[in-house]
C-alpha positions as CSV (number, residue, x, y, z in Angstrom):
1,M,19.2,-2.7,-6.8
2,K,17.1,-1.2,-8.7
3,L,13.3,-2.0,-8.3
4,L,10.0,-0.4,-9.6
5,A,7.3,0.2,-8.0
6,L,3.7,1.3,-8.4
7,D,0.8,2.3,-6.2
8,T,-3.0,2.5,-7.7
9,S,-4.5,1.4,-5.0
10,S,-6.6,4.0,-3.8
11,E,-7.2,7.9,-5.5
12,G,-3.3,8.3,-5.5
13,C,-1.4,7.2,-8.7
14,S,2.3,6.8,-8.1
15,A,5.4,5.2,-9.5
16,A,8.7,4.7,-7.9
17,L,12.2,3.8,-8.4
18,L,14.5,2.4,-5.9
19,V,18.5,2.3,-7.4
20,N,20.2,1.1,-5.0
21,G,19.1,2.1,-2.2
22,N,17.8,5.7,-3.8
23,V,14.2,6.4,-3.9
24,T,12.6,8.7,-6.7
25,E,8.9,9.3,-6.5
26,R,6.2,11.0,-9.2
27,F,3.0,10.8,-7.4
28,D,-0.4,12.8,-8.0
29,L,-4.2,12.5,-6.4
30,A,-5.8,11.8,-9.2
31,P,-9.3,9.7,-8.7
32,R,-10.0,8.6,-12.3
33,G,-6.4,9.5,-13.7
34,H,-4.3,6.5,-13.0
35,T,-4.4,4.9,-17.0
36,R,-3.5,8.2,-18.2
37,L,-0.9,9.1,-15.5
38,L,0.7,5.6,-15.0
39,M,3.1,5.0,-17.8
40,P,4.4,8.6,-18.2
41,M,5.3,8.2,-15.1
42,I,7.3,4.9,-15.4
43,R,8.6,6.4,-18.1
44,E,10.1,9.7,-16.6
45,L,11.6,7.9,-13.9
46,L,13.1,5.8,-16.0
47,A,14.6,8.8,-17.9
48,E,15.7,10.4,-15.0
49,Q,18.1,7.8,-14.1
50,K,19.0,7.1,-17.7
51,L,17.8,3.2,-17.6
52,A,16.2,0.9,-19.7
53,P,13.1,-1.6,-18.5
54,A,15.8,-3.9,-19.2
55,D,18.1,-2.6,-16.8
56,L,15.4,-3.3,-13.6
57,D,15.7,-6.0,-11.2
58,A,12.3,-6.0,-9.4
59,L,8.8,-5.1,-9.7
60,A,6.7,-4.2,-6.9
61,F,3.0,-3.1,-6.5
62,A,0.4,-2.0,-4.1
63,R,-1.7,-5.2,-3.9
64,G,-4.5,-4.3,-2.1
65,P,-7.1,-3.9,-0.1
66,G,-8.0,-0.8,-2.0
67,S,-10.2,0.4,-4.9
68,F,-11.2,-2.9,-7.4
69,T,-10.4,-1.0,-10.3
70,G,-7.2,0.7,-9.7
71,L,-5.9,-2.6,-7.9
72,R,-6.5,-4.2,-11.6
73,I,-4.6,-1.3,-13.5
74,A,-1.2,-1.8,-11.6
75,T,-1.8,-5.5,-11.6
76,G,-1.7,-5.2,-15.1
77,V,1.0,-3.0,-16.0
78,I,2.9,-5.3,-13.9
79,Q,2.7,-8.6,-14.8
80,G,3.2,-7.1,-18.6
81,L,6.6,-5.8,-17.3
82,A,7.3,-8.7,-15.3
83,W,6.5,-11.5,-18.4
84,G,8.7,-9.4,-20.6
85,L,11.4,-8.7,-18.4
86,E,11.6,-12.1,-16.3
87,I,12.3,-10.8,-13.6
88,P,10.6,-11.0,-9.9
89,V,7.3,-9.4,-8.5
90,I,6.9,-8.3,-5.1
91,P,3.5,-7.8,-4.0
92,V,2.4,-5.0,-1.0
93,S,-0.4,-4.7,1.2
94,S,-1.5,-0.9,0.6
95,L,-2.1,-1.2,3.9
96,A,1.5,-1.6,5.3
97,T,2.7,0.5,2.7
98,V,0.6,3.6,5.1
99,A,2.2,2.3,8.0
100,L,5.7,2.5,7.0
101,D,4.7,6.2,5.7
102,A,2.7,6.6,9.4
103,I,5.8,5.6,11.5
104,E,7.9,8.4,9.9
105,H,4.9,11.4,10.1
106,F,4.7,10.4,13.5
107,G,8.0,9.3,14.7
108,V,6.2,6.2,15.9
109,A,8.4,4.3,18.8
110,E,9.7,0.9,18.8
111,G,6.6,-1.3,19.7
112,D,4.0,1.0,18.9
113,G,1.1,0.0,17.1
114,L,-0.1,1.4,14.1
115,A,-4.2,0.7,12.8
116,V,-4.4,1.5,9.5
117,A,-8.3,2.0,8.2
118,F,-9.4,2.4,4.4
119,D,-12.6,3.5,3.0
120,A,-14.2,0.1,1.5
121,R,-17.4,1.7,0.7
122,M,-20.5,0.0,1.5
123,G,-20.5,1.0,5.3
124,E,-17.2,-0.8,5.8
125,V,-13.8,-0.2,5.9
126,Y,-10.4,-2.3,5.4
127,W,-8.0,-2.7,8.8
128,G,-5.1,-3.6,9.3
129,C,-3.3,-3.3,12.5
130,F,0.7,-3.6,12.5
131,Q,3.8,-3.4,15.3
132,S,6.8,-1.2,14.8
133,R,9.8,-3.3,15.1
134,G,13.1,-1.6,13.6
135,G,11.2,1.1,12.1
136,L,9.1,-1.2,9.6
137,P,5.7,-2.2,10.4
138,V,4.9,-5.8,11.2
139,P,1.0,-7.2,11.2
140,V,0.3,-8.1,14.3
141,A,-3.6,-9.4,13.0
142,S,-4.8,-10.1,9.6
143,E,-6.4,-7.7,7.6
144,R,-9.9,-7.6,7.6
145,V,-13.0,-5.5,6.6
146,C,-15.6,-4.8,8.4
147,P,-17.9,-1.7,9.9
148,P,-16.4,1.1,11.7
149,E,-18.2,-0.4,14.8
150,S,-16.4,-4.0,14.4
151,V,-12.4,-2.6,14.3
152,S,-10.5,-3.6,17.1
153,L,-6.7,-3.7,18.5
154,P,-4.5,-6.3,19.3
155,A,-3.0,-6.5,22.8
156,L,0.3,-4.4,22.5
157,G,2.5,-2.8,25.1
158,G,2.9,0.4,23.4
159,C,1.0,3.4,22.2
160,W,-1.5,3.1,19.3
161,Y,-1.5,5.8,16.1
162,G,-4.2,6.0,13.7
163,A,-3.4,6.4,9.7
164,G,-5.4,5.9,6.9
165,Q,-8.5,8.2,5.0
166,G,-11.0,5.3,6.7
167,W,-10.4,7.1,10.1
168,H,-12.9,9.6,8.9
169,L,-14.8,7.4,9.9
170,R,-13.8,7.3,13.4
171,E,-17.0,8.5,14.6
172,Q,-18.9,5.3,13.8
173,M,-16.0,2.9,15.5
174,P,-16.2,2.1,19.0
175,Q,-15.3,5.2,21.3
176,P,-12.9,3.0,23.9
177,L,-10.9,2.0,20.6
178,V,-10.8,6.0,19.3
179,S,-9.2,6.7,22.7
180,A,-6.8,4.2,23.0
181,V,-5.2,5.8,19.4
182,S,-3.2,8.8,20.7
183,Q,-3.0,10.5,16.8
184,I,-4.5,10.1,13.9
185,D,-3.8,11.3,10.4
186,D,-6.9,10.2,8.1
187,T,-5.2,12.4,5.1
188,L,-2.2,9.7,4.5
189,V,-2.9,7.3,1.3
190,P,-0.6,4.4,-0.2
191,R,2.2,5.4,-2.2
192,A,4.8,4.3,-4.4
193,S,7.7,5.1,-2.2
194,C,7.0,3.1,0.3
195,V,5.9,0.2,-1.4
196,A,9.8,0.5,-3.1
197,R,11.2,0.6,0.6
198,L,9.0,-2.4,1.5
199,A,9.5,-4.2,-1.3
200,S,13.5,-3.7,-1.5
201,H,13.5,-5.6,2.6
202,E,11.5,-8.5,1.0
203,L,13.9,-9.0,-1.5
204,A,16.8,-9.0,-0.2
205,A,15.2,-11.6,2.0
206,G,14.8,-13.8,-0.9
207,G,10.9,-12.8,-1.6
208,G,9.2,-12.4,-5.1
209,V,6.8,-14.0,-6.9
210,S,6.6,-14.9,-10.8
211,A,4.3,-13.0,-12.9
212,A,1.4,-14.9,-12.9
213,E,1.8,-15.4,-9.7
214,A,1.4,-11.2,-9.1
215,Q,-2.2,-11.0,-8.2
216,P,-4.6,-8.3,-6.6
217,V,-5.6,-8.8,-2.5
218,Y,-9.6,-7.5,-2.7
219,V,-10.0,-8.5,0.8
220,R,-14.2,-8.6,-0.2
221,D,-13.7,-11.3,-2.2
222,E,-16.8,-12.1,-2.4
223,V,-18.4,-9.0,-4.3
224,T,-15.3,-8.4,-6.8
225,W,-17.5,-9.2,-9.5
226,K,-19.8,-6.2,-9.1
227,K,-19.2,-3.2,-10.7
228,L,-19.2,-1.3,-8.0
229,P,-19.5,2.9,-8.6
230,G,-16.3,4.8,-8.4
231,R,-14.2,1.6,-7.2
């Protein structure tokens, strides 16, 4: 399997190439550099593996939630490649990518929970809850956007871990919830390497959509038409 994955859903910009189970990645924290950095990253990865775009079997991207502008950048690049190459696309939750990163970062045990929070601006957070099963994050609640004080955890038997930059707003979250979380890392951002790994499992299970169906998921749909500062 040869799969190219992209992420521009946060201040991080990254591309990753999965070839026969091995992942190589280019990553940079560049909040306003996605357009400038992304295509050179793709070219470097392909050249490093001596591959041409036509050698790819599938594409993947972090479909959101996240920065509206960033999501449109990755979506546009992926759609352009997918239409030209006529290969399937795997859209991957940005929140799930951070959950996967956190599973390894914390050494999360089977059955434990991961609460991922992104700063959605406008006094809100993007919120997603997952359970570690077989080393992968499985959603246990719908992704949503809400004020920090409105976040909640579904009932699980194991420990909870917090990940994502939205956790810097934890002083505004319900204190019983924060106290129930054993460890928090508010520095983790989505990465294309995690997009690639999650996408490979979905592709192996028969997943994938066409270029036209490869669309971002904003969660906060009612304001996607607005021009938000820094988004």
